[in-house]
N, C-alpha and C positions, 0 to 999 in steps of 0.2 A: 889175392884174390886167385890168383895163379897157382902158389904154395897149398890153398886150400883144395885148388881143384882137382890136382894132376894125382896127390892121394887119392881119391873117391872113382877117378875113371879107372886107375890101376887094380881099386878094390872091384869095377865091376866087369875090368877085364878078364880077371880071377874068376869073380862070381859065375860070370855067362857061360867061361870055357866049362864049370866044374859042374852047371846046373845039366839038369835032365831033360830041360824041358825048356821052351819059350815062345808064351803066346800073346798077343795084341789086343787090347780091351777098346774101344772107344764110348765113351757116351758123353751124353751133353748135357748142360742145367740151364735153367733162366738165368741170367741176374738177377739181385735186388731178393730171392729167395733167404728166408731166416735163419739163422745158423742153427746146426743139428737137421737140417734137411737131408734126407737120405738119397743119393743120385745114384747108387747100383750097387746091388748085392755081388760082390768082387768072389767074395766065395763060390759064390752058386754060379757064377759064372765060367772060372775056370774050373770047376767039376766037370761040366757038362762040354769044355776044352780039351779036359784028357788030364787034366788035373788030377794026382795022385791025394787029393788030401783026406788027413783024417780025424774026424771029428771031434778024438775024444782029446786032439789033444789044446791047448789052453790057450795056445797061441799060433794061429795058421798062419798068416803072414809078418813079416819084417820091411820094412817101407826103409828101401836103403835109396833114392832119392827124391824128392818133392818138389820142384820147381814153384810151391806157394804153398810153401807149410802151414804158414798163417794161414790160410783158404780153407783148402779140402786135407781130409787124411782119412787111415785105414783103420778105422776096430781092429785093432791084430786078433781077436781072440773072434770075433763074427762075421769079418772080413766084409764089415760094410764100409761104404766110400760116403762119409757126410759131409758139409758145409761146416765151417767153424765159425763164421762170420757171415754176415749179408756182404755179397759178394759186388762191387760195383763197375760193373765191366767197361763204362764208360772211362774211367778212372784206371783202369788196369790195364787196358789194350786200346785207349785211345779212338782212335776210328781206322783200326786195322780189321781190314776182312776177314780175319778168323785170328778168336781170341780162345788160344789153349792152354792148359795145365797137363803138366805131365807127372807121372811118377813109378817107378821101378821098387816094382818089390819083388819079395821070395819067400817061399812058401818054405813052409816045413820039409819037405821034403825036394828041398835044394833046386827050386823049380822057378824059373824066373817068370814073372807077369810084367809085360811093359801097357800106361795105358795114361792115354789120350782126353780130357776131358773137356769139350769145347763149352765155350760160356755163351749161352745164348744173348742174342739183343733185345730188349723192349723198348719202347717208344714212349722212355720219360721223357723227356727232353725237349721243348721246344725250339724253334728257333729262335733269336737274338739278334740284334747288331752293336757293333761297338757304341755307336754313342744315338741319343735321342735323335739328333737331326743331322742329315746330309745336306751341305750347304753346299752350290754350285754357281759358280759365273758362267753364262756362254754368252759369246758375242753376239748382235743379233747379225752379223753376218754370216753365220755360221749356216750353211747348205746344209737341203733335207738331204738326208741321206749320213750327215756330222752322228757320231759315237761316243760315249764321252761312259769309262769303267764305274759303276758304286760298288760302295763299302759292298762285301759279301755279308752275308748273314753267318751265323753261328750254331751247329747242333753236334751237342757230343755225342747224339749217337750216330750208327755207321750203316753203310749200307743204305738200302730202304728206307728208313727211319730217319738218314740226314736230308739237307736239304733239298730240292727235288726242282723247285720252280718259284718264281716270283710276279707278283701283279703289281700292276699302276693302273692308280683311281683312272677308270678312261678318263681322254684326252682327244682332242683330235690334232694336239700340235706335238705331240712327245710318242715315244713309244717305245718298249722293251723287249729284248733282242737274250734268251738264254743261252749262257757258255758250258762249255765242263773242260774243266781245266785236264793235267795230263793225272792229279791223282783220284780224279772222279767228280771235286769237289765242285762244287757251280755258282756259276756270277753270275751278274745281271748287267747289260751295258746299256744307258739312256739313249736314243734313237730320235734328234730331229726330225720330224715327218714330215713341218711346213715352214715357209719360211719365216723369221720374226722379225716382229717391227718394235724397237724400243717405247717407241710415242706415242703405241697406240698401248700396251701395254709391257711394263719391267720388273712385274713379278709371279711369279708363280707359287704356288704351293700342293705338295701331294702328301701323300703316303703309299710307301711300299709296302706289300705282304711278303714274307717269306712264306714259304710251306713246303713242311716234310712230307714222307710217303705213306706214313697213317694211313688208319682208314676209324675212325674220322681223322685228316690232318691235325697236325701241330699248327700252331704258323706264329707268326712275329712280325710287330710292323715299325716301321720309323717312319720320320716326316722328312718331305723331302724340300728342300726351299732353292727354287732358281729365280737366278739375277741378270735379267739380262741385258749386259753391255752394250757401251754406244760405242757405235761407228759414225765414219762422218758423211753419213747422206742425207744429209739436211744444208740447206742452203741457204744465206739470209735471206729472210726477204722484206721490203721496205713496205709500209701499206699503199703508199700511192707512188708514181711515177716522175712526178710535179709537185711541188710547194710555193704556192704563191704567201708572202709578207712581207713587210714594209714597218720600217724602223724610221723614228726622227731623226732630221740632218745634224739635230745637236746631243746626239746620244752619247752619253762620254762610253771609255773603253770599259768591258768585261758586262756592254749591257745584253740580256739574252733576246736573239734574234728569234733562234726556233730551234726547241730536245728533237732532232731525230733520232728512228726506232728503227731497228731491223732484225725482225726475231727467228730465231734458228731454233728446232727443240731442242736437238742435241745438248746431250751435257760434257759438263767439263769444258775443256780447251775447244773440242770442236762443236760446240755449241759459243763459245766466248767470240764475241764481237766488235770488232777495231774499224774506228770509222777515218777516214780521208778524206783530201780535196785531190777530185779525179785531176790528173798532165790538162786538163783542157781550159783551168782556172788560171789565167795570167798573172804576174808576180803582184799587178797593182791590187787587184781585188785580193790576193793570201796576206796583203800590208792593210787590208781594210776589216777582213774578217780572219775569223780561225774555227778550228771543229775540233770539238775534244776528243781524244779517240777512241774514248772509255763509253762515256757518257754521250756522244751524241751530238752533245751540246754548242750551235754553231753561237760566239756570242763578236760585238762589235770589237776591234783591237787599232782602230787610225780612227782619223778625222773625217767627218764623212761632212760633206760639200755636195746641198744642192744642186750649188750654183754648175761644180766639176761636174758631177754623172747622179742619174737618179735612178737607173735601174743595171742591178747585176744579176748576173747567171753563176751560181756556186755548182758545180759538180763534184757531188759528192759516190764516194765508194764504203759499199760494207763488206768485211769477209773476215768470218772466222779465223782460228786458229790453227784447225783441224790440217790434217794432210789433203792433198788435192783437195782445196780450198777454192768453191765459184763464187765470184765477189758479186755484188747485185747494187746497182747505180740506181742515183734518182737526181732530177735536177732543181736546186732552190732560186726561185728568182724573187730578188730581193729588192721591192722598191726603196728610194729613199725619199720623205714626204720632208720635203720646206717649210721652213717656219721663218718669223720677221728676225731675222737678224741681222739684218742690213738697213739705213736708215732712207731717206727717202733723197731723190739729189732734184732739184727744181734746174732749167738752163731758161734764160729767158732770148726765145728767138726773135730776130726787127727782121721785119718784111725788106725794108729798103739797107742797114747796113746797121751796126754797133749799137749808134745812137738814134735812138728816138725821138722823131718829131714826128709832130703834127697839125695842119693849118688849122687855121681857125676859122677856117668855112667848113671841114669838113662834115659831111653829113654824118646820124647816128646810120651807127650799124660798121661805121670805115674803120678796119682792122690796124690795129696800132704794130703789135706785138703777138709771139704766141708766146705762152706758158709747159711747157713740157716736162713731166711729171715721173722718173721712172722710180720705182720701187727696186728695193736689192740694192741702191746703190750705181745700177747704170746710167751714160750718159749717153747724153746726144751732141753730133755734132752738128753746127751749125749751117 
């Protein structure tokens, strides 16, 4: 490239040195014009600027350099500057503020003309987003004023025809703040306006609209899906503070006693509840009953005996697995029901001695001895 550029620069330097005059001409043309569109009459403008052009010559101009020879050219005989094909400014210069094509031409009288052609932008594109949906996750602990940058819309048009603003479907919980980058492009930040509560609503769907500066503006839209993620802002809660249940004394191991349930509306580990006996439950009671840490089911594990004890109190704790969890507590009173599990015992109690004697003269109703019946195997002394 450098080997080709150097001779051209040297040639221009020589020509400019020998040139009788030098003028600058500036023109503009809108993009998307068809091939053959006349931009200007360079010969006419050069004469008005003082060039001594001979109209009888077949070739009035010779192009010395052209930054875009495939797009524009000068008719050597007429001196008309024309387009060679349709010009797409957005492809040629992207979003540059200025889009200039440069030409240097020499007249037959060795006069140099420097031509600048500005390609004017048209609002021939609409903003578009890189994806059909923007997915966001925002913690319910996010405080009002929290900002989340959003994907920007792209508009190949330049200047005011590019993206100018964004709009969000009206909502009292969220808003948009429009910001400008150093290159002039604009983007939006989602702003949390009010406190969020995942347990009230965990998902929101909106549409974001990007508008350019045309009249009327072109626009592009994208879906916005917001998932409100959980924070451990709820604690387990039992339906009752106390429960009373009963179980027969002959209940075998694994007999269900009661299934406890502490509700926690959080999700994940923040809502995963584990159950346990609290510290007030003595060792003997722990030998007779157990609680499943995941289901909250209390079952019999030891041999119950009404005659040894018929009321037990179980202090139960429920705690979630999230950070800074505050446990819930309840008390379960278990009454052991007596069953007919012992034969009766009869003792004979003599009034006078172990030998029962009665006189033949004893009147009716005379007490000879007492029969004592003790259910459940209990006995009484003489």
